[in-house]
N, C-alpha and C positions, 0 to 999 in steps of 0.2 A: 504493500500500500504506500502511496505517495503522501506522507504526512503533511508536507507543506501545502500540497494541493487541497487535502482534506481540511487542514486548518484554515486556509483562506476561504474555503466554502462556508465554514462555521462563522468566520468573521463577517462575511457578507450577510448571512442570515441575521446575525446580531445587529448589524447596521440597519438592515431593512425593518427590523422590529423596533428600531429606535432605542436600543439598549446600549449600543457601543458608539463612541465618538472619539476622534483624536483628542489628545490632551491639549489644554491651553499652554501657551509658552509664557509662563509667569516670570517676572523680573525679580531677582533676589535683592534683598536689602539688609545685610547683616549689620548688627549693632553690637559693639564691644560691651560685654557684661550682661547682655540680655539673657533672661531665663524664661523658658516656656515649658509648660507641662501638658501632658496628654495621657489618656488611658486607652486600654483596649481589652476586650474579652476574646477568648479563643474561639476556634471553629471546630465543627465536626463535618467531615466530608461525606457527601453522597457519592459523587464521582471522584475517585482518588487519583493521586499522582505519586509516582516514585521514579526517580531517575532523571538527571538533567542532561539535556542535549548540549547546553552551553553552561558549564559550571561557573565560569567567570561572572556572567550576567544572570545566572540562575534562571535559564529558560528551560522549562520542562518539555518533555516529549509530547505532552497532551494537555488539552484544557481540563479543568477540574471544577467541581461544583460543591458548595458547602453552605452552612448557615452558622450563625454565632450561637455560642452557649455561654453559660455563666458559672462554670465549674471553678473558674479562677478569674483573677483580674490582675492586670499589670498597669502600673503607673510609671511614666518616664518623665524626668526633668532634664532639659537640655540647656546648657549655658555656652554661649559663644564668646571666645576671646580672640583678639587680633593676632596674638602670638602663635606662629606655626609650630608643629611638632609636639603639641602638648595634649593630644587626645587622651581621654581616659574614660573607663567604664566602671562604675560601682554597681554591683548587682546584689541585692539583699544585704547591703552593708559591707560587702567584701569586694576588694579589687578583683575584677573578673579576668584574671590572667589567662585562664584557659579559653576565654571567649575573645581575646584580643584579635586573633587572626580573623575571626568571624566578622568583626566590626571594621577592621582596617580596610578591607576591600570595598565594602559599601561606601565608606567615607572617601576613599580614593576616587570612586566613580562619581559620587555626589559633588566633590570638589571639581572634578574634571568638567562636569555638566554645568556648574554654576560659576566657575572661575574664582571661587572663594579660596583664600590662602590660609586663613586662621584655623583655630582648633575648636573642637567640640568636646565638652565634658558632659557625661551622662550619669545620672543618678536614677537607678531603676529598682523597683520593688515589686515582688510578686505576692499577691494575696490569694491563698489557696483555701478551698473548702475540704482539703484532704492533706495528708502528711506527705507521702511519697507515692508517685504513680507514674506509669509510662503509657502513653497513648491518649493523653488529654490535651495535646496540642498547645502546651504552654509556650513553645517557641513562636507560634503564630501570633500570640498576644504580645510577646516581647517585641517582635519585629514590627508589628503594627503600631504599638505605643511609641517606640523609639522613632519610627518614621514620622508619625504625626507631630511629635515634639520638635523634631529638627525642621520639618516643613513650616510649622507655626513660627519657629524662631527666625528662620531666614526669609520666608515669604509673607508671613503675617497671618492673623487669625482667619481672615476670609478664605485664603487659599487652603488653609488646613481643613476647611470644610469640604473641599473637593476630594471626596473619598478615593476616586480613581487615581488622582495625582499622588496622594499619599500611598496608595496601593503599589504604584510603580516602584517607589523607593523601599517600601516594606519588603518587596520581592528580593531585593539585594541582600537582605539579612536572612530571610527564610522564605522559601517558596509558599508555604502555607500562610505566611503573614500577608501575602498579596490579597487573599480572600478575607482575612480577619479585619482588614482596613475598611471593608464595606459594611455599612450599617444595615444588616439584613442578609437574606440569601443572595449568593453571588456566583458568577462564573468567571474563572481566570482564563483569559485568552492566552494560550501559550502553545507553541508548536515549532518544530524545526524550521529555521529560516525566517521567523518573525523578527522584525526590528525591535531592538531592546526597548525603545521608547513607546512601542505599541503593545507591549506585553504587560497588562494590568487587569484587574478585576472590575466587573460592573455588576450592578444590582439586577436581579432577575425577579419576575413576578410570581415566584413560587410562594405558596401560602404556608410558609414554615412556622408562622405563629400559631397554627392549628395543631402542631405536633405536640403530643405529651411525651416526655422523655425522662429517662433516669440513667445514670451511669454507675458502674461498679468499678471504683478505682483499685487497680492492682499494679504491682511494680515488677520490673525485670531489668537487669543490667544489660541494656541494649541501646545503641546510639542510632538514631534515624539517619545521621550523616553516613554511617557505614552502609545502611540499607540502600541509599541512593547510588552508591558506587558499585554495590554488589548485584543489585537486582537486574541491571542491564546485561549481566553476563548469563542470565537464565536463558535456556533454550526456548522458554515459553514467553519471553518478554514481548516479542513482536506480535504474537497472536493475541496477547493481552491488550496491546495497543490497538490492534485492528478492531477488536470488539468494542473498545472504548469509543473510537470515532464513530462507529456505527450507532451505538447507543446514545451518544451525545446528540447526534443529529435527530434521533427519534424523540429525545426528551425536549429539544427545542421545538420540534414540530408539534408536540403535545402541550406547548406553552408552559413547560416546567411543572407538569402535573405532580402534586405533592405525593400522591400514592406511588406513582412510578419512581419518584426520587427515593422514597424510603425503600422500596423494593430493590432499586438499583444499589443503594447503600449496603444492603445485606449481601447482594451478589458480589459486590466489589470487595467486601471483607474476606469472603471465602477465596476469591481470586487472588487478592493480595497475599494472603497467607500461603496459598499454593505456590505462587511464583517465588516468594521468598524461601519457602521450604526447598524448592528445587535448587537453590544455591547453598543449601546447608544451614539456613537460618530459621530457627523456630522462635516465634515471638509470643507464643502462648505458654502459660504455666499450667500445672495440674489443677489449680483452683479455677482458672478461667475456662479450661476445657470442661471441667465438671459443670460449671455454670452454663456453658454452651450446650451441653447435652440436655440439661434441664429445660433450656429454652426450646430446643428442637422438639422435645417431647410435648411441651406445652403448646407450641405453635401448630402442631399437627391437629390438635383439637380446637384451636382458636385461631382463626384466620385474621389477617390484617394487623398483626403485630410483627415487628421486625427488629433485627439486632444488627449492630455494626461495630466496627473497631478499626483503628488505624495501625500504626507501627508499634503496637504494644498490647498487653493483655487486658487493658481497661475496656470493657464491653459496654455498649449503650443500647438500651431497648427503647423503641419508639412506636407510637401508634397515634391515630386520630381519636382513639377511644380511651378516655381516662380510666374507665372501669377495667379494660383489658390490662393496662399497665399495673393497676392496683392488684388485680388478680394474680398476675405473674410475680409481682414483688412479694406477695403473701406466700409463694411457694418456695422461696429461697431465703437463706439467712445471711447472705453476703452483705457487707457494708455497701450502702448505696447513697447517691446524692440525687435529689429530685431537681430537674432543671426548670428554669423560669425564663420567659421571653422578655420580661420587663425588669431587668436587674437594676437594683439601686445601690449596689455595693460601692460603686465609684463615689457616690455622694457621701457615704458614711465614712470613708477613709481619706477623702480629698484633703481636708484641712490638716490632718495628721501628716500625710505625705508631704504636703507643701512646706510645712514647718521643718520637717527633717531634711528635705532637699536644700532649703535656704541655709539651714545651719551647716550642712556639709559644704556648700559652695563658699560660705563666709569663712570657713576655716581652711580653705585650700590655699 
């Protein structure tokens, strides 16, 4: 399959539907000492992605679709200083040394695009509803919050409300962050050969607010960054991509029908696990497999309930029926978090975060 041809076809469909447009060319206006803050919630994917066609610009091999969740929250404060070579990242109160390389490249590209020579200091904090877990897309919220805070700092408050513009730069930190930057269900347009400035997410008319959902946080020592490099070596990777392009076209033609998206999210979980397993990577634990077996038994007797997961053992159940979710939750003892579509967590912690960030910057 010619993925560039298929990707361009999807792009045309999104343009015809009035969902996709070229980004505005905003003018940067950095101010020495300016501090800007922003927040983001993570995402859960229906149509997933794994594997980068272009690792430098983080261009994925296929488009992907998701919606925001509230299992965690990330706040980011960004301070600009005129002095070059002073970039720093503080994550949860600690110098984020192991993340330095992850932020150097995005800042390199950002400066190249804007002509800015100075440095950016970031103070980032994660607020979780769980202790430790893998597969809850924390990195998407970090990327999105960081991107919005730097866009707000350099381009101003009004430009920071352009979600797709923020999405473009969130992509440079984490591919999933591209979709987290959109307030609502979104599709990230990405495919081999797309121009970097054209690869961002846009909001779609999926009725994601009708979904009732809950997640079971579970942990495993596994890095998604490893999965991106390993999965493309699978013998089944190209067939997985072929099916993706076919199904994404169908989903667009169905105007992002929410039942089809939930069904697709479950299919994609099994496909993702299968492709990874073919490379010798098992991302489920005995506990998550036991939970999955209970779900399969339950769903055989109760239709229209679905389960999905990303690169980790944290599984999420979803349905348009609240009673079905409650019935399933009653059958298992696993720790769970109930999701909400109108989260208020950012309001509750904003003042505390702002105070801590200002105190940190004042002591630098």
